N, C-alpha and C positions, 0 to 999 in steps of 0.2 A: 585767080583768088585762093592764094596759096597764106594766108592768113585768117581764112574763114575757115570756121570750124564747120565739120561734114554731118553726118551719120552714124552714128553707132557702129550699123551696120556695115557702111562703109568702112571705117574702121577698121573692125575683123578686120574684111576679107582685104585691107590690104595688106594688117599682121600676118593673116592668112597664107595670103599668096609671099610673103620674103619668107617663112621661116620654111616654104618648099620650093624655096632659092631663085627667083623668082629677077629677074632686074626691076630698078626702079623704071625704067624706060616702059619695059609691061606693064610693071603693077599700075601705072599714070593710064596707060590707053585705056588697062581695061576695067580698072576704081573709074574711069570716066574727071578724072580729078587730076590739078597739077605733077611736076617732077617736085618742083617745091614743096608741095604739102604735104605729096609721101614721104619729102624725106626726112621733112617735120614731127609727122606722127610714127614715126621709123628710130628717129631720134629718140622721144621717151622711150617709148620702151624699146629701145638697144642699154636706157641710159637705167631703167629701173632695177635688169638685172632679174625682173620673172621672165618664164616661159611662157607661150605665147597659151599653154592650156588655166595655165595662173589667171594671167587675164583673161580667156574670153570665159573663165564662168564669174568673175564681177558684171554682177546688172548693169544693165542704160545707164541707169544713174551713177551708180560706178563707175564706170568706168566713165562717164562724161565728168564731175569729176576729176579722174584721175590721165587719160587722153586732152578733155573737148575741153572746156570754161575753165579749168583751172591751169591750162596753158595760157587763156585770155584774158582773165579776170584776176584780180582779187580771188579767194578760197573762199566760201558758201559758211553761214554762219558756224553750223553742222561742223564743216573741215574744219574752223582753224577754234573751237569746244574743243574736239579731239587733240589738235598737233601741238594747245597747249601746253596739253595735258598729260607728251612724253617726255618734257627732258622729268620733269616727277615718274613717271613711267620706268627710264632709265634707271633712275638712281634706286627706288626702292629694289626693284629686277638686284643691286645687290644683296639686298638682304637673303637673312635663313630662311630659307619656305617658301620662296614668297616668289611666284610665277604669275605669269598674265594673263591665265584665267582669272586667277584673284585681282589682280589691278581693272582688268576690263570688268568685272564685275564691278569693283568702286565704280569704273567712267558710268556708266551702263544707268547705275543710282540715281548718280549726283543727273548726266543725260538719255530721260528716258528714251527722244527718237535719236537717240544717236544713234552709232555702227555697230550690226551686230558681230559679232568675236572674230568672224574671220575674217572684215574685210579691218575690222583694228587691226589684228596680228599683220596686215600685206603693207594694210600704213605705215604701221612703226616700222617696219624688216626698209619697206622705203624710206623711210626720215632717219632709221640710224644707218642706214648703208650712208646715206646724204652728209650728215652728221662728224663720223669714225669710220670713214671706208677700211673695209679693210684686204685683200690678198688671198684669193680663193686656192685651198690645197687638198692636189691631188694624194690618198696615200694608197701604195702598195699593200698589198695582203700578204700579212709577216712581216713586217720593212720594221714597225719601228711601235711597242710599246712604250706606253706615259704612265705613268705613277705618280701621287701625291699623298701627301696624309690630307682631311679635311681642316679647316681652321679653329671647329670645335668637338671637343670632346666628347661622348660619352659614357655612359654607367652602368654598369653589371651588378647587382644585387647577391653579394654570397647564398648561398641558400643554406650553408652552415649556420654562422654568427651574425649576417643579418651585416653585415660589412660593406659599406658603397664603393663603390673598387673603383676610378674613373679611366675608360681609355682610346688609345688612339684609333683611329680612320685609316685606316689605310686605301687605298683607289690604287685600280691598274683601270687603262680603259687601250682596246687595242686599234690602232690610225685609219683600220681600211673595213669591218667588220662589226665594230666602235660596242665589240663583248668584252664587258665591263663584269670586274672583278670587288670586290671589297668585304675585308677579315678588320674583328677592331680586334685591334691588339693590343701586349703591353705599355709599352712608351714606342718615340723615336729612335731608341739607339738600334746600334749598326746589325744586334743580335735580332733585332724582331723585325727589325726592316730589312735583312737578307734573306733572314725564315717566311717574310709576308710575301717580296717578290720572289723568292723558290716553290712558293705555294701557287702561288701567280701559276707560276708557267707551267705547275704540272695540273691546273683546272681549264687554263685553254690549249692544253694537251700541244706542245710543241716551243722551240724557244726563238722569238721578234733577232731580226738582224740587229737589234739595237734596240736602249734601255735608255729612258728618259725622262732623269728623278729631274725635281725643282734641288737647289743648292742646300738640300738639310747637312747636316754633317753629317752625318750618316753613308752617305753618298758624293760628296763633297766637302775637302781636308779644307780645303782654298779656292773660295771658289774666278774665276778671270775671264774677260769678255772674249780669248780670241784661247788660250789653254787650261783650262782648271786643273785640280789638285783631285788625281779620283783616291780617297779611301783605300786604301789597298786590301779589307780586306771584301770589299766591296767589287775591287777591281779581280780579285782572288775569285770572286763568283764567276764574276761576264767569264775570264776564259777559264774556269771550269768548265760553262753549259756554251762556249764557244758563238759569246754575242760580244754585242759592243755598246761600253757604257756613254752617252751623247750627253751633259746636261747640259738642258736651258738657262739662257743667260738671265743675269741674273735682272731683277723690274724686270723680263719680258713675261706677262703671263701667257701673250698672245702665243709664242713660243711650244706651250704648252695645253691649248685653247681646249681641242679635245678632254682634256679630263680635268679639265678644271668646269667643265660642262656639268664631268658626269659627276662633282663631289656636287654641283647647285641640284644635276637630279638626288642625285640621293638624300636631300634635306631635305628635299622638298616630299620623298617618299618615305623615306626612315625616320627622319627627325620632329617637324612637326608633325605627324600620328604622335 
């Protein structure tokens, strides 16, 4: 009966044995079910991209929605309502200062019987992976430092004159540890940019194997998909510190997804307040 929904406890047992390295034949015998049924639920588990601990944290109703009835029949009304919200959620998350918790609050206000925050994030991540799949990147310690400017500026006030001065916001993040450095500087000109990069190296206490900037003029004088031309002063800076410059490809934000994420966190924790 490969197409029959089995108990949630048995599904947990199947996934637990799989993560412990048991074979499908052994799992089927131990769980007293067919190999096709085991394969079906394991395929759903592997497609989800989540760990056993994350899936096991769901209650039986949520696990049934995810591995049970949702595989046999159309989603429940509650699930459909949430899924219809996700395209709007995905669009709103691109706005400055907006995060998942804010959007979940709006969703829960409209649907009081809806999912709690942790399950909302769980299903959104699953939906996002399905409609816009990405490749996981493993970062080595000390390998790359990603640098960029925030898209929106901040302003400071001169205490003596009261003049409001607009400033650029520089952001840098290490790939492996995700240690982040943020500094407000006068402009995106090469002098300010290189000074901010140098301050970052002093802050992290070392020099990475490579610095990954966007294609801003202070770093790249001529962008190219294969061999961009570096700004000479910035190249001299890299030579002085014994590192390499690896500019991100133009219009490829995923090449520097970490620093893009750091900018979003900064918008939420600095700009929005």
